[in-house]
C-alpha positions as CSV (number, residue, x, y, z in Angstrom):
1,X,6.5,30.7,-23.4
2,X,6.4,27.8,-21.1
3,X,4.0,25.0,-21.9
4,X,1.7,23.7,-19.3
5,X,1.3,19.9,-19.0
6,X,-2.2,18.5,-19.6
7,X,-3.8,17.9,-16.3
8,X,-5.7,14.7,-16.0
9,X,-8.4,14.7,-13.4
10,X,-9.1,11.0,-13.5
11,X,-5.9,9.7,-11.8
12,X,-6.0,12.1,-8.8
13,X,-9.8,11.5,-8.4
14,X,-9.4,7.8,-8.6
15,X,-6.5,7.8,-6.0
16,X,-8.3,10.1,-3.6
17,X,-11.5,8.1,-3.9
18,X,-9.6,4.7,-3.3
19,X,-7.8,6.1,-0.2
20,X,-11.1,7.3,1.2
21,X,-12.8,4.0,0.4
22,X,-10.0,2.2,2.3
23,X,-10.3,4.5,5.2
24,X,-14.1,4.3,5.5
25,X,-14.0,0.5,5.0
26,X,-11.8,0.2,8.1
27,X,-14.6,1.6,10.2
28,X,-17.6,0.2,8.4
29,X,-16.5,-3.4,7.9
30,X,-15.2,-3.5,11.5
31,X,-18.6,-3.4,13.0
32,X,-19.7,-6.9,14.1
33,X,-23.0,-6.1,15.7
34,X,-24.6,-2.9,14.3
35,X,-27.4,-1.1,16.1
36,X,-30.7,-2.2,14.8
37,X,-31.8,1.5,14.8
38,X,-29.3,2.3,12.1
39,X,-31.4,0.4,9.5
40,X,-30.7,-2.5,7.3
41,X,-28.5,-0.6,4.7
42,X,-26.7,1.7,7.0
43,X,-23.3,1.2,5.4
44,X,-24.3,2.4,2.0
45,X,-24.3,6.1,2.9
46,X,-20.6,6.2,4.3
47,X,-19.4,4.0,1.4
48,X,-20.7,6.5,-1.1
49,X,-20.1,9.9,0.7
50,X,-16.6,9.4,1.8
51,X,-15.1,8.3,-1.5
52,X,-16.8,11.3,-3.2
53,X,-15.1,13.5,-0.6
54,X,-11.8,11.8,-1.3
55,X,-12.3,12.2,-5.0
56,X,-12.9,16.0,-4.5
57,X,-9.7,16.1,-2.6
58,X,-8.0,14.6,-5.6
59,X,-9.6,17.2,-7.9
60,X,-8.1,19.9,-5.7
61,X,-4.8,18.3,-5.9
62,X,-5.0,18.3,-9.8
63,X,-6.0,21.9,-9.6
64,X,-3.0,22.8,-7.4
65,X,-0.8,20.8,-9.7
66,X,-2.0,22.9,-12.7
67,X,-1.4,26.0,-10.6
68,X,2.2,24.9,-9.7
69,X,2.9,24.3,-13.4
70,X,1.8,27.9,-14.0
71,X,4.3,29.3,-11.4
72,X,2.7,28.7,-8.0
73,X,5.2,27.4,-5.4
74,X,5.2,23.6,-5.7
75,X,6.0,22.8,-2.1
76,X,3.2,25.1,-0.9
77,X,0.7,23.5,-3.5
78,X,1.5,20.0,-2.2
79,X,1.2,20.9,1.4
80,X,-2.1,22.8,0.8
81,X,-3.4,19.9,-1.3
82,X,-2.6,17.5,1.6
83,X,-4.3,19.7,4.2
84,X,-7.4,20.0,2.0
85,X,-7.5,16.3,1.4
86,X,-7.2,15.4,5.1
87,X,-9.9,17.9,6.1
88,X,-12.2,16.8,3.3
89,X,-11.6,13.2,4.2
90,X,-12.5,13.9,7.8
91,X,-15.6,15.8,6.8
92,X,-16.6,12.9,4.5
93,X,-16.2,10.4,7.2
94,X,-18.3,12.6,9.6
95,X,-21.1,13.1,7.1
96,X,-21.1,9.4,6.1
97,X,-21.2,8.1,9.6
98,X,-23.6,10.8,11.1
99,X,-26.5,9.1,12.7
100,X,-24.7,5.7,12.9
101,X,-21.2,5.4,14.4
102,X,-20.6,9.1,14.6
103,X,-23.2,10.0,17.1
């Protein structure tokens, strides 16, 4: 009987969140003159929502890694994880920037 490796959610979540934070930081901190209609703390929302979306993409990767250890095709699992992460990151950026830069 094959043994399944213990899957840690912390590392993929942290990596996904950090990648998403770097991606949204590129947009948020690149604004020199924000629109006054956006409010004083307009950048808090994207800096919270987007890393959460990236962390969820990391959780999906950990789930697919677990499934590949149980016999699922490893290449398909990595490709599916990458697609889900990119789509989730895009949705996180859209939700975070809605009403400000994404108008």
